[in-house]
MDAnalysis code that builds the backbone (N, CA, C; Angstrom):
import MDAnalysis as mda
import numpy as np

u = mda.Universe.empty(183, n_residues=61, atom_resindex=np.repeat(np.arange(61), 3), trajectory=True)
u.add_TopologyAttr("name", ["N", "CA", "C"] * 61)
u.add_TopologyAttr("resid", np.arange(1, 62))
u.add_TopologyAttr("resname", ["MET", "GLU", "ALA", "ILE", "LYS", "SER", "TYR", "ARG", "ILE", "PRO", "LEU", "ASP", "ALA", "PRO", "ILE", "ASP", "LEU", "ILE", "ASP", "SER", "TYR", "PHE", "GLU", "VAL", "LYS", "ARG", "LYS", "ALA", "LEU", "LYS", "SER", "ILE", "PHE", "SER", "HIS", "VAL", "LYS", "PHE", "ASN", "GLY", "LYS", "ALA", "HIS", "LEU", "ASP", "PHE", "LYS", "ASN", "ASN", "ASP", "ARG", "LYS", "LYS", "LEU", "ASP", "VAL", "LYS", "ILE", "ILE", "ARG", "GLU"])
u.atoms.positions = np.array([
    [6.284, -7.029, 17.226],
    [5.301, -7.899, 16.276],
    [5.226, -7.110, 15.134],
    [5.045, -7.941, 14.005],
    [5.096, -7.415, 12.597],
    [3.899, -8.039, 12.023],
    [3.131, -7.185, 11.355],
    [1.936, -7.607, 10.723],
    [2.293, -7.510, 9.129],
    [1.739, -8.687, 8.712],
    [2.026, -8.843, 7.054],
    [0.880, -9.484, 6.386],
    [0.306, -8.560, 5.360],
    [-0.886, -8.899, 4.725],
    [-0.486, -9.392, 3.395],
    [-0.951, -10.423, 3.150],
    [-0.689, -11.248, 1.784],
    [-1.968, -11.293, 0.807],
    [-1.622, -11.275, -0.326],
    [-2.586, -11.149, -1.546],
    [-2.387, -12.715, -2.509],
    [-3.360, -13.043, -3.158],
    [-3.236, -14.092, -3.759],
    [-3.128, -13.651, -5.315],
    [-2.514, -13.985, -6.035],
    [-2.518, -13.941, -7.534],
    [-2.683, -14.985, -8.316],
    [-3.537, -15.394, -9.384],
    [-4.014, -16.732, -9.942],
    [-2.583, -16.591, -10.936],
    [-2.055, -17.897, -10.789],
    [-0.906, -18.312, -11.585],
    [-0.952, -17.984, -13.122],
    [-2.227, -17.954, -13.624],
    [-2.263, -18.290, -14.996],
    [-3.016, -16.694, -15.278],
    [-2.612, -15.714, -14.409],
    [-3.213, -14.247, -14.680],
    [-2.184, -13.522, -15.759],
    [-2.588, -12.635, -16.884],
    [-1.912, -12.107, -17.698],
    [-0.656, -11.317, -17.191],
    [0.395, -11.079, -17.759],
    [1.648, -10.430, -17.295],
    [1.224, -9.058, -16.947],
    [0.300, -8.441, -17.607],
    [0.118, -6.935, -17.539],
    [-0.612, -6.721, -16.242],
    [-1.509, -7.762, -15.971],
    [-2.573, -7.638, -14.535],
    [-1.666, -7.736, -13.278],
    [-0.270, -8.673, -13.293],
    [0.503, -8.871, -12.318],
    [1.250, -7.408, -12.125],
    [1.884, -6.960, -13.267],
    [2.347, -5.863, -13.397],
    [1.734, -4.574, -12.707],
    [0.418, -4.588, -13.000],
    [-0.492, -3.385, -12.352],
    [-0.623, -3.658, -11.005],
    [-0.759, -4.912, -10.620],
    [-0.890, -5.388, -9.167],
    [0.206, -4.650, -8.405],
    [1.457, -5.042, -8.911],
    [2.737, -4.606, -7.977],
    [2.768, -3.163, -8.283],
    [2.449, -2.458, -9.241],
    [2.583, -1.114, -9.361],
    [1.626, -0.435, -8.338],
    [0.343, -1.014, -8.244],
    [-0.554, -0.431, -7.059],
    [-0.115, -0.481, -5.621],
    [0.798, -1.768, -5.455],
    [1.152, -2.134, -3.946],
    [2.240, -1.286, -3.888],
    [2.988, -0.791, -4.859],
    [4.229, 0.042, -4.607],
    [3.874, 1.442, -4.228],
    [2.791, 1.959, -4.766],
    [2.289, 2.953, -4.651],
    [1.475, 3.275, -3.313],
    [1.104, 2.253, -2.935],
    [0.299, 2.059, -1.725],
    [1.257, 2.182, -0.500],
    [2.234, 1.215, -0.560],
    [3.216, 1.279, 0.447],
    [4.268, 2.590, 0.491],
    [4.508, 3.140, -0.606],
    [5.180, 4.463, -0.478],
    [4.274, 5.529, 0.266],
    [3.224, 5.554, -0.091],
    [2.120, 6.665, 0.533],
    [2.184, 6.283, 2.306],
    [1.973, 5.155, 2.352],
    [1.677, 4.492, 3.847],
    [3.467, 4.630, 4.903],
    [4.406, 4.447, 4.066],
    [5.802, 4.615, 4.588],
    [6.098, 6.262, 4.773],
    [5.321, 7.149, 4.004],
    [5.539, 8.268, 4.447],
    [5.162, 8.795, 5.567],
    [4.266, 8.220, 5.966],
    [3.529, 8.652, 7.544],
    [4.000, 7.955, 8.609],
    [5.250, 7.157, 8.287],
    [5.898, 6.839, 9.609],
    [6.712, 7.792, 10.104],
    [6.734, 7.884, 11.426],
    [7.660, 8.873, 12.357],
    [8.503, 8.138, 13.101],
    [9.625, 8.547, 13.361],
    [10.623, 8.066, 14.048],
    [10.870, 8.820, 15.328],
    [10.743, 8.447, 16.605],
    [11.184, 9.054, 17.709],
    [11.583, 7.676, 18.514],
    [12.644, 7.487, 18.554],
    [13.142, 6.301, 19.102],
    [12.862, 4.979, 18.686],
    [11.335, 5.074, 18.401],
    [11.001, 3.899, 17.867],
    [9.896, 4.331, 16.597],
    [9.392, 3.397, 15.476],
    [8.571, 3.798, 14.304],
    [6.983, 3.919, 14.848],
    [6.756, 4.975, 14.406],
    [5.183, 5.323, 14.828],
    [4.368, 5.449, 13.577],
    [3.302, 4.675, 13.211],
    [2.564, 5.021, 12.092],
    [1.498, 6.265, 12.381],
    [1.597, 7.208, 11.667],
    [0.536, 8.191, 12.001],
    [-0.362, 8.345, 10.538],
    [-1.145, 7.341, 10.400],
    [-1.908, 7.151, 9.350],
    [-3.238, 7.284, 9.508],
    [-4.032, 8.419, 9.905],
    [-5.374, 8.675, 10.212],
    [-6.501, 8.131, 9.103],
    [-7.738, 8.039, 9.388],
    [-8.708, 7.936, 8.645],
    [-8.768, 8.520, 7.556],
    [-8.638, 9.723, 7.589],
    [-8.949, 10.971, 6.274],
    [-7.506, 10.435, 5.259],
    [-6.386, 10.086, 5.725],
    [-5.295, 9.763, 5.052],
    [-5.534, 8.359, 4.095],
    [-6.149, 7.726, 4.930],
    [-6.686, 6.336, 4.494],
    [-7.596, 6.643, 3.075],
    [-8.737, 7.482, 3.455],
    [-9.903, 7.582, 2.407],
    [-8.951, 8.237, 1.025],
    [-7.920, 9.167, 1.241],
    [-7.307, 9.761, 0.083],
    [-6.486, 9.027, -0.565],
    [-5.878, 8.110, 0.299],
    [-5.080, 6.952, -0.492],
    [-6.048, 6.253, -1.651],
    [-7.155, 5.744, -0.902],
    [-7.949, 5.004, -1.688],
    [-8.642, 5.540, -2.724],
    [-9.030, 6.983, -2.963],
    [-9.410, 7.906, -3.956],
    [-8.205, 7.855, -4.968],
    [-7.126, 8.343, -4.306],
    [-5.762, 8.428, -5.689],
    [-5.637, 7.111, -6.191],
    [-5.382, 5.834, -5.384],
    [-5.117, 4.711, -6.233],
    [-6.217, 4.389, -7.212],
    [-7.482, 4.649, -6.827],
    [-8.601, 4.135, -7.690],
    [-8.570, 5.038, -9.053],
    [-8.037, 6.357, -8.960],
    [-8.181, 7.287, -9.946],
    [-6.981, 7.380, -10.861],
    [-5.915, 6.719, -10.368],
    [-4.723, 6.125, -11.159],
    [-5.116, 4.928, -12.064],
])
């Protein structure tokens, strides 16, 4: 089973807003994928504290 979360971007949004959105998305995915452990299968080891740290990191940047 695969979970996909989608977000809606207005079509008339400024290009810098769209670029910023994709930059934040890239940073979040990079951080989350760094917590994936492989042992025959992929396991996400992303604890609540890690999620909070990611929130703070993205907001500050």
